C-alpha positions, -999 to 999 in steps of 0.1 A, spaced: 428 -56 -463 417 -28 -481 430 8 -475 410 32 -451 428 64 -447 416 90 -426 392 66 -404 388 77 -373 411 50 -355 408 66 -322 372 56 -320 375 26 -325 382 -3 -297 415 -25 -300 398 -57 -313 378 -36 -340 414 -19 -349 425 -60 -353 398 -65 -374 399 -37 -399 438 -44 -404 431 -84 -402 461 -89 -377 469 -106 -343 481 -83 -310 500 -115 -301 515 -132 -333 515 -99 -356 515 -102 -393 528 -130 -414 558 -120 -434 542 -132 -465 512 -104 -460 539 -80 -448 554 -80 -482 525 -79 -499 515 -48 -478 546 -33 -486 542 -36 -522 507 -21 -520 515 7 -496 550 13 -501 578 26 -483 569 43 -446 585 77 -459 572 109 -466 571 120 -501 596 149 -511 573 173 -531 594 185 -561 599 219 -572 613 240 -596 646 232 -606 679 251 -598 682 268 -631 644 283 -630 650 290 -594 678 309 -605 665 328 -630 631 337 -610 651 358 -591 661 383 -623 620 388 -626 620 418 -607 614 457 -619 644 471 -603 667 440 -616 651 449 -650 662 483 -649 700 475 -636 701 450 -665 696 478 -691 718 503 -670 745 475 -674 740 470 -711 739 507 -718 771 511 -703 786 483 -717 779 495 -751 791 533 -741 824 511 -738 825 513 -697 832 482 -691 842 490 -656 809 505 -644 791 478 -667 808 450 -642 801 466 -609 759 467 -624 763 433 -634 780 424 -606 754 437 -581 726 423 -603 745 384 -601 752 392 -558 715 394 -554 705 367 -574 729 345 -556 717 354 -519 681 349 -531 691 316 -549 708 305 -519 681 314 -492 651 297 -513 673 268 -512 674 264 -476 641 274 -474 634 239 -495 651 218 -469 622 218 -444 602 189 -464 637 171 -468 640 175 -428 605 162 -424 613 128 -444 645 123 -425 628 127 -392 609 96 -398 643 76 -405 645 52 -375 642 16 -361 611 0 -348 602 -35 -327 579 -51 -344 561 -84 -339 559 -106 -368 552 -145 -372 550 -145 -338 586 -132 -327 597 -100 -323 625 -83 -349 644 -51 -353 635 -31 -385 641 -2 -404 609 20 -401 606 26 -438 596 -12 -436 566 -10 -415 532 -12 -429 497 -10 -420 486 -38 -396 520 -44 -382 524 -46 -346 548 -20 -329 560 -23 -290 574 7 -274 597 11 -249 616 44 -230 637 60 -256 617 44 -289 611 71 -315 580 65 -330 582 47 -363 544 54 -375 511 61 -366 501 38 -341 467 28 -326 476 18 -290 460 -15 -275 486 -22 -247 499 2 -224 519 1 -189 526 32 -177 536 49 -211 542 83 -213 552 101 -248 567 133 -255 547 148 -284 558 184 -277 572 187 -315 535 178 -328 513 194 -299 537 221 -283 525 204 -248 554 216 -222 551 179 -203 549 144 -214 516 125 -221 500 98 -201 489 75 -226 455 51 -228 442 25 -247 405 31 -241 385 44 -274 375 80 -275 345 104 -286 351 106 -326 353 146 -324 383 144 -299 410 169 -314 444 154 -326 461 170 -296 441 151 -270 439 118 -287 454 99 -261 455 67 -277 471 72 -305 511 71 -308 522 99 -337 550 92 -360 583 114 -348 570 115 -314 595 99 -287 585 77 -256 596 89 -224 586 63 -201 567 31 -196 557 1 -227 533 -1 -249 523 -23 -280 506 -6 -312 493 -14 -347 500 5 -374 473 25 -386 492 49 -409 522 52 -430 542 75 -453 523 107 -468 490 93 -442 506 98 -411 503 132 -391 539 139 -397 532 134 -434 500 155 -432 519 186 -418 547 183 -448 519 182 -472 504 214 -454 542 228 -452 551 225 -487 515 237 -502 518 265 -478 520 296 -499 549 321 -489 538 360 -489 559 387 -505 573 407 -476 560 439 -473 597 456 -481 592 433 -514 559 446 -522 570 481 -515 603 477 -533 581 465 -563 558 489 -566 585 518 -563 605 499 -589 577 496 -616 568 530 -611 604 545 -613 609 525 -645 576 538 -664 587 574 -654 627 566 -668 613 553 -701 588 580 -699 612 610 -696 639 590 -719 612 589 -748 600 624 -745 634 640 -743 644 619 -780 611 631 -791 616 668 -786 653 666 -798 640 648 -834 613 680 -835 637 704 -826 658 693 -857 689 679 -838 708 647 -844 691 614 -836 727 598 -824 730 634 -801 694 631 -792 698 587 -785 726 595 -770 709 624 -745 681 598 -737 705 571 -725 726 594 -705 690 606 -688 683 572 -683 717 561 -665 708 594 -642 678 585 -635 689 548 -623 696 544 -587 721 519 -595 733 519 -561 697 512 -547 699 472 -548 732 474 -530 722 499 -502 693 474 -497 713 441 -495 742 462 -471 713 479 -445 700 444 -443 727 429 -435 737 460 -410 704 447 -396 712 410 -394 744 420 -375 729 439 -346 701 413 -342 725 387 -340 739 409 -309 704 406 -293 704 367 -299 679 369 -333 694 353 -362 684 362 -395 679 335 -421 663 358 -448 676 389 -452 640 407 -458 629 391 -429 649 420 -411 625 447 -422 594 427 -420 597 426 -383 599 463 -380 567 460 -398 551 434 -380 513 441 -365 507 409 -347 529 383 -329 512 350 -325 539 334 -298 540 298 -287 538 295 -248 562 269 -238 598 283 -235 589 316 -254 567 332 -231 579 304 -203 611 290 -190 602 254 -203 607 241 -174 583 230 -145 588 246 -112 568 241 -83 551 274 -71 526 260 -41 528 235 -16 499 227 7 505 210 38 496 207 73 468 234 68 493 257 52 498 267 21 530 277 13 545 295 -17 581 284 -35 603 315 -49 639 322 -51 649 288 -39 632 289 -1 596 287 8 574 317 20 540 314 39 509 327 17 486 354 29 466 326 41 490 305 58 507 309 96 536 300 114 571 293 106 575 272 75 601 250 79 585 237 115 559 223 95 569 184 98 539 176 67 558 202 44 587 183 51 573 147 44 556 162 13 590 172 0 603 141 7 575 122 -9 584 141 -41 618 133 -39 617 95 -32 583 88 -54 601 98 -86 625 82 -111 645 117 -118 681 112 -111 700 143 -109 690 184 -102 710 212 -127 744 210 -124 767 242 -122 773 243 -160 736 245 -160 728 214 -181 691 202 -180 679 180 -160 670 146 -177 638 129 -175 602 138 -168 596 175 -165 574 173 -136 598 150 -117 623 171 -120 607 200 -107 599 179 -74 635 168 -67 642 211 -75 614 217 -44 629 197 -24 662 207 -29 653 238 -12 648 228 22 686 211 20 670 171 8 693 157 -17 685 127 -42 716 110 -35 715 120 6 678 103 11 679 77 -16 711 66 6 690 68 39 661 55 23 668 30 -5 641 18 -28 630 -16 -28 599 -19 -46 576 4 -69 544 4 -86 547 31 -121 525 55 -130 500 39 -153 473 57 -169 444 39 -158 453 40 -119 466 78 -120 492 71 -93 529 63 -83 539 45 -50 573 35 -37 586 13 -9 616 21 7 639 7 36 643 31 62 673 8 83 666 -21 108 636 -21 134 615 5 117 586 0 94 585 7 55 573 37 42 554 37 11 552 71 -9 524 76 -34 518 105 -55 497 109 -83 463 128 -91 444 146 -66 412 124 -71 428 89 -69 450 99 -41 427 115 -18 399 87 -25 427 60 -9 431 82 20 415 84 58 438 102 81 460 132 71 492 145 85 493 183 103 521 201 108 530 192 137 535 157 121 510 139 140 477 122 122 445 136 126 412 135 104 411 140 69 384 168 51 383 156 15 363 183 1 387 209 18 416 191 -1 394 191 -32 388 231 -30 425 235 -27 434 215 -57 405 236 -76 419 270 -65 455 261 -78 441 244 -106 421 279 -119 456 297 -111 474 274 -143 492 247 -114 491 213 -125 486 197 -90 497 164 -75 484 149 -43 506 131 -15 503 105 12 521 76 28 517 42 43 534 19 61 543 -19 58 559 -42 79 599 -42 88 604 -75 71 582 -65 35 604 -66 7 575 -57 -21 541 -43 -24 511 -46 -46 482 -23 -58 462 -41 -24 488 -22 -4 478 15 -14 442 7 -21 431 24 13 444 35 49 463 60 36 477 90 51 472 125 34 504 145 34 497 175 7 494 192 -25 522 208 -48 514 226 -74 535 232 -106 539 250 -137 560 262 -165 564 298 -148 570 326 -172 600 339 -180 610 372 -158 616 397 -190 583 383 -212 562 406 -193 583 436 -201 588 427 -237 550 425 -240 543 460 -227 566 474 -251 549 451 -280 515 466 -267 529 502 -267 542 500 -304 512 491 -312 518 452 -319 491 424 -309 504 400 -292 486 365 -293 495 333 -274 493 303 -294 500 270 -277 493 233 -279 487 233 -239 459 233 -218 432 264 -218 435 270 -180 470 266 -177 473 294 -212 453 319 -195 472 318 -160 502 321 -180 486 347 -201 476 367 -171 509 369 -159 528 383 -187 504 410 -191 483 398 -225 448 413 -224 422 385 -222 388 393 -219 374 375 -191 389 342 -192 383 337 -230 400 312 -247 392 297 -284 404 258 -282 417 239 -316 382 222 -309 358 256 -311 384 270 -339 379 240 -360 341 245 -360 339 282 -374 340 290 -410 368 309 -428 348 343 -426 339 340 -387 377 328 -378 388 362 -394 368 380 -368 371 357 -340 408 354 -346 409 395 -343 395 394 -311 409 368 -292 443 369 -271 448 329 -262 445 301 -288 449 266 -267 451 231 -277 456 245 -310 463 214 -339 492 224 -369 463 231 -401 445 254 -376 477 272 -367 480 279 -405 445 287 -407 445 316 -378 479 328 -398 459 330 -427 428 347 -410 451 374 -397 468 383 -431 430 383 -445 426 416 -419 458 432 -436 480 421 -408 516 413 -410 520 383 -389 553 369 -366 545 334 -358 568 315 -333 572 279 -332 599 249 -322 579 219 -330 576 201 -366 539 210 -361 548 246 -360 565 242 -399 533 250 -419 524 279 -401 561 292 -399 563 287 -438 529 312 -442 536 340 -420 553 368 -428 578 361 -402 584 325 -392 604 324 -357 622 295 -348 638 282 -313 673 278 -315 679 258 -281 644 240 -281 633 238 -315 637 210 -338 655 213 -372 624 214 -394 611 246 -379 646 261 -378 651 257 -416 613 266 -418 615 302 -400 630 332 -416 643 341 -380 656 318 -353 664 329 -313 690 317 -302 676 320 -266 642 313 -272 631 344 -253 601 362 -265 621 394 -256 641 386 -284 615 391 -307 609 425 -295 643 437 -296 644 422 -332 615 442 -344 630 476 -327 658 468 -351 637 462 -377 618 492 -377 653 508 -371 667 490 -409 636 502 -424 642 536 -413 675 536 -427 665 522 -458 637 547 -461 661 577 -456 686 562 -482 658 563 -505 650 601 -499 688 607 -500 695 593 -530 662 601 -557 666 637 -554 702 630 -576 684 610 -603 657 631 -607 681 665 -605 704 645 -633 674 636 -656 663 670 -654 694 687 -664 694 663 -693 659 672 -703 662 708 -693 693 707 -718 675 693 -748 647 716 -743 671 745 -739 690 733 -771 720 736 -755 753 711 -745 746 686 -722 761 699 -686 767 658 -677 779 631 -693 768 593 -688 801 586 -678 799 614 -655 763 604 -639 777 570 -630 807 582 -614 780 606 -594 759 578 -586 785 551 -576 809 568 -555 785 588 -535 757 561 -531 790 538 -513 808 564 -496 777 589 -488 746 568 -488 753 535 -475 768 558 -443 732 560 -432 727 522 -430 752 528 -397 724 552 -384 715 543 -345 679 537 -339 662 572 -332 645 575 -297 605 570 -297 608 538 -321 585 515 -303 561 544 -293 553 548 -327 522 523 -342 534 499 -364 537 510 -406 503 501 -430 515 476 -450 491 491 -479 512 528 -479 537 532 -500 574 531 -493 571 569 -497 551 597 -482 532 623 -494 558 650 -478 591 626 -485 579 626 -524 575 668 -519 612 669 -503 625 643 -528 611 668 -555 620 697 -539 659 689 -533 658 676 -573 648 708 -582 676 726 -565 702 702 -577 691 708 -613 688 749 -607 719 748 -593 740 727 -618 728 736 -649 727 776 -637 766 772 -623 769 751 -659 756 776 -675 773 806 -654 811 790 -664 806 789 -699 796 825 -699 827 832 -681 849 817 -709 855 784 -691 860 750 -711 829 729 -719 850 702 -697 851 728 -670 818 737 -672 806 703 -669 832 695 -641 815 720 -620 779 707 -626 792 676 -614 810 693 -581 774 708 -576 757 676 -577 782 656 -551 782 689 -527 746 689 -527 743 651 -524 767 657 -495 750 687 -479 716 671 -477 733 637 -466 735 652 -431 696 667 -434 687 627 -440 702 614 -411 665 623 -393 635 625 -416 616 648 -391 644 661 -366 668 688 -372 702 674 -384 719 693 -357 698 673 -329 710 641 -341 747 646 -327 776 651 -350 800 622 -339 771 597 -332 781 584 -367 813 583 -374 811 560 -405 791 590 -421 820 614 -413 846 589 -425 827 585 -456 820 619 -460 861 625 -455 871 599 -483 845 616 -508 857 647 -507 891 634 -515 879 610 -545 860 644 -557 893 664 -555 909 641 -574 880 638 -602 888 672 -606 928 675 -604 943 640 -612 951 639 -649 943 605 -649 910 611 -640 904 639 -660 912 617 -690 887 591 -679 859 613 -670 862 642 -691 867 665 -664 889 695 -660 908 711 -627 885 743 -617 898 772 -601 896 784 -570 870 809 -570 845 782 -586 844 765 -553 827 795 -533 791 787 -554 794 752 -556 797 752 -518 768 779 -515 743 759 -537 750 729 -509 746 752 -478 714 762 -496 700 730 -502 706 725 -466 693 752 -451 657 747 -478 653 712 -460 659 722 -428 628 750 -430 608 723 -449 609 702 -416 602 728 -395 572 737 -413 563 701 -416 568 698 -382 544 721 -370 517 713 -394 
């Protein structure tokens, strides 16, 4: 036998598959042949992709401009003998590198989890006997037997089946198990519709079957998804890109300013040693040492806030990425819907009834008292008895086991007081014909008690059941004529509303009948009615979708389910679907990459989508400049989750693979939690911008003070160790308090931020420069004023340091909002800020008056008269920034 990867097995007949693999459905492969194929094809396991080693990944965390700046700052402070400050800076570098390293290590677990998901056992026929073997030992051509509860261990072309149903949600996203078939399919049948192929990793929920292994290991659909996941490029987050650009610009500015200061001093005839120290002081002043820590802590606070709103962040930058999101590609099942099939409509006795809030309501076309409809009650009995489901949801909220369709029928019957235990006790089952793909119906025979005919209840597809009916039961319980055209019309109307429709009928056998066959249900049945069910939308989904649209975020549905179901749910949750236009996986696969970029932008609902198509869809949207959030819960979603700017996995229904691949996990599987997380993400980004806008004027002012002193030929107003004191203490006690600022009103009414725009807008750059110049004027001016008053250099420098601290303190209140007045924010809305200000004042008094601090930082006590001009500089900065906000707001 030769390897034939990629052959369209679904398009071949069972005999053709047997011929290709030289196998026999009854006796299977011979053991000698199995060993030969194991040597040829290797184990049935997914190959784990080897990436960079741990050491390489650790050092990759240091290849960032901002880290370079910090390393330079650490080396400079160490050279100055300031070991404590140097340790703090290096500590920040180590912490940031460790966080990035650990997060990347977690993400790489996804590939290993894919491999583990194939580890199981299988029942295989070899040498005419059944054996239970490890799944890794399977080879192409093996004949595998399937039964309820089995995990499919390799890709199988089915050759026998009896009522075989497989839950393929992890690969296809379908909300209900798929009825399998052995018939050959057209060659262009999409992967999600190949019902004669049982894919590795899926679960058998009912029935039995037998299949030939057509693919193992990396050649399986699961293996292909693994390769897609490993090859999916992980994009840099908007925050990472912006911080990188910002840090690059800052690095060049610092180097140019330091070099210019050194050269000007040398030209002026100053000592090169003094000028080198001045350049070092300028570099230390211009480096925002607290920025990496502020970014990390602000994101961490956002993580805690999101956790309270059911969103667990696995990668810190994802917090801000959510705030930049322009498109959310959401799965349907369990995210926009409740992940629970629910009967919504029943047609019985010429009456259409809507099921809502645990009861029955006549529809607009219905008439009469609902519970007086005998046909309705009989339809409910049929749904309960002709079912293999066992019990209802318990009081603790536990999920119903078994087929979700049958569970929905049990719940619908319970609204009328019918219970599984009670009705089964009254009418125990005697025999059953299980649902099979070629018959499309299930039938059960029951014993109602002595002296009574034994009823047969039948449920199945509308076509199969109605064709077997000769009469129909009316609302009064009497049997009358059947109008097949009307029944089919009702079923089509329900299907157009996205409902999955089942038909119900009954017949009777003599009271001594103990069994039945297909002949007893081939004709002469009495039609009872229809039940239409759907995985209903979550009540809060429509509101969340509306909030996203108001925020300028596009919401698209990407599902493996059928198009008409997806369209119905889309309309119910408020998605804008132009007409009934839905792009299916088959249509998507026919588009070129260029065509898909335009179509993806214009389409809202994508149905029957395969894993590689989800990945292409994400890439197409990103090619249009979108920041894409993709939700998913199955193994099939892993490549798209990894490639998206923000991958969102389901915490309850999601597979471990999807959770490990994603950036964020929803603990309640609810779309509204995504909307809440986006809101929190916008608040986090706002607070980061506030911190940067607050901290940069100090760095600019410190650098300008050093340059001014060199150009003036004057004594340095502040020393490097004093600059470090200012930067580190104020960043921790003042700047970081902005991370606790509450979200501003109207944050979800803004359009998403353009990912191309720089991290700071033009008017913020102007404000930063303005405050930096004010700090330069205040500190340099009061330094010179103190010297002219006869104060020592230490006192003058202490005055200059306090000008910077008080200027930052007053400016801090204006940074609580970048557009609104400081007074409009409310004094007590951020108690952390008040605490930080109080502590900063205490520390600054110690810096000024404590003898130990004077020795370490070369400071000196100030006379009381010096504090008035220092406070005056702070008040001026506060007033000027307030005026600038007012002017910009009016323009």
